[in-house]
Legacy VTK file of the C-alpha trace (Angstrom):
# vtk DataFile Version 3.0
C-alpha trace
ASCII
DATASET POLYDATA
POINTS 91 float
-53.345 -103.830 46.773
-49.600 -104.119 46.426
-50.102 -105.041 42.794
-51.997 -101.779 42.121
-49.258 -99.660 43.707
-46.572 -101.465 41.709
-48.555 -100.864 38.518
-48.964 -97.130 39.291
-45.278 -96.843 40.107
-44.380 -98.478 36.823
-46.672 -96.113 34.907
-45.187 -93.107 36.702
-41.675 -94.215 35.775
-42.745 -94.800 32.177
-44.261 -91.300 32.005
-41.110 -89.780 33.488
-38.934 -91.597 30.961
-41.210 -90.512 28.116
-40.984 -86.898 29.294
-37.180 -87.068 29.382
-37.119 -88.546 25.864
-39.318 -85.719 24.581
-37.153 -83.057 26.234
-33.911 -84.567 24.939
-35.386 -84.884 21.443
-36.513 -81.257 21.439
-33.094 -80.088 22.662
-31.317 -82.193 20.033
-33.538 -80.783 17.294
-32.758 -77.252 18.487
-29.023 -77.953 18.479
-29.216 -79.476 15.007
-31.115 -76.444 13.720
-28.568 -74.062 15.234
-25.718 -76.032 13.666
-27.434 -75.937 10.275
-27.936 -72.173 10.570
-24.278 -71.712 11.576
-23.137 -73.717 8.545
-25.239 -71.527 6.253
-23.808 -68.370 7.826
-20.246 -69.670 7.394
-20.954 -70.646 3.776
-22.237 -67.159 2.979
-19.541 -65.283 4.871
-16.686 -67.437 3.586
-17.671 -68.014 -0.050
-14.943 -65.803 -1.526
-12.370 -67.044 1.003
-13.214 -70.620 0.041
-12.801 -69.808 -3.649
-9.434 -68.150 -3.192
-7.940 -70.398 -0.507
-9.654 -73.795 -0.448
-11.331 -74.440 -3.807
-9.150 -77.528 -4.383
-10.276 -79.162 -1.141
-12.742 -82.027 -1.469
-15.932 -81.304 0.525
-16.916 -83.569 3.402
-15.509 -84.620 6.719
-14.858 -81.048 7.831
-12.011 -80.586 5.321
-13.191 -77.185 4.078
-13.591 -75.804 7.603
-10.132 -77.176 8.442
-8.687 -75.467 5.363
-10.298 -72.163 6.292
-9.021 -72.458 9.858
-5.502 -73.233 8.613
-5.656 -70.064 6.519
-7.130 -67.924 9.295
-4.622 -65.058 8.940
-5.655 -64.675 5.284
-9.426 -64.780 5.878
-11.722 -61.819 5.435
-12.970 -60.322 8.715
-16.543 -61.531 8.046
-15.423 -65.099 7.447
-13.170 -65.077 10.500
-16.066 -63.840 12.648
-18.486 -66.437 11.235
-16.015 -69.237 11.975
-15.468 -67.977 15.530
-19.227 -67.773 16.119
-19.789 -71.278 14.755
-16.888 -72.631 16.810
-18.223 -71.001 19.973
-21.655 -72.526 19.526
-20.297 -76.043 19.085
-20.773 -76.437 15.356
LINES 1 92
91 0 1 2 3 4 5 6 7 8 9 10 11 12 13 14 15 16 17 18 19 20 21 22 23 24 25 26 27 28 29 30 31 32 33 34 35 36 37 38 39 40 41 42 43 44 45 46 47 48 49 50 51 52 53 54 55 56 57 58 59 60 61 62 63 64 65 66 67 68 69 70 71 72 73 74 75 76 77 78 79 80 81 82 83 84 85 86 87 88 89 90
């Protein structure tokens, strides 16, 4: 009988681990979607600011966001707000 209990315990642990993996995956997908949406919002809100302040910056590695942040006093109010929102949500 001990063997049966050990087997059930192992299955219960496996189910618990599987449930955690599913939950973490769903959360990660939600975070990734939110980050993607934030990037799109920043792109739309900051298009003219990018053109006037950062058009010479090579995209990738966060260089454009860094350029916009360095030029924060010169940003349009909409771009400044979009950057603050994205920053606050961890994007």
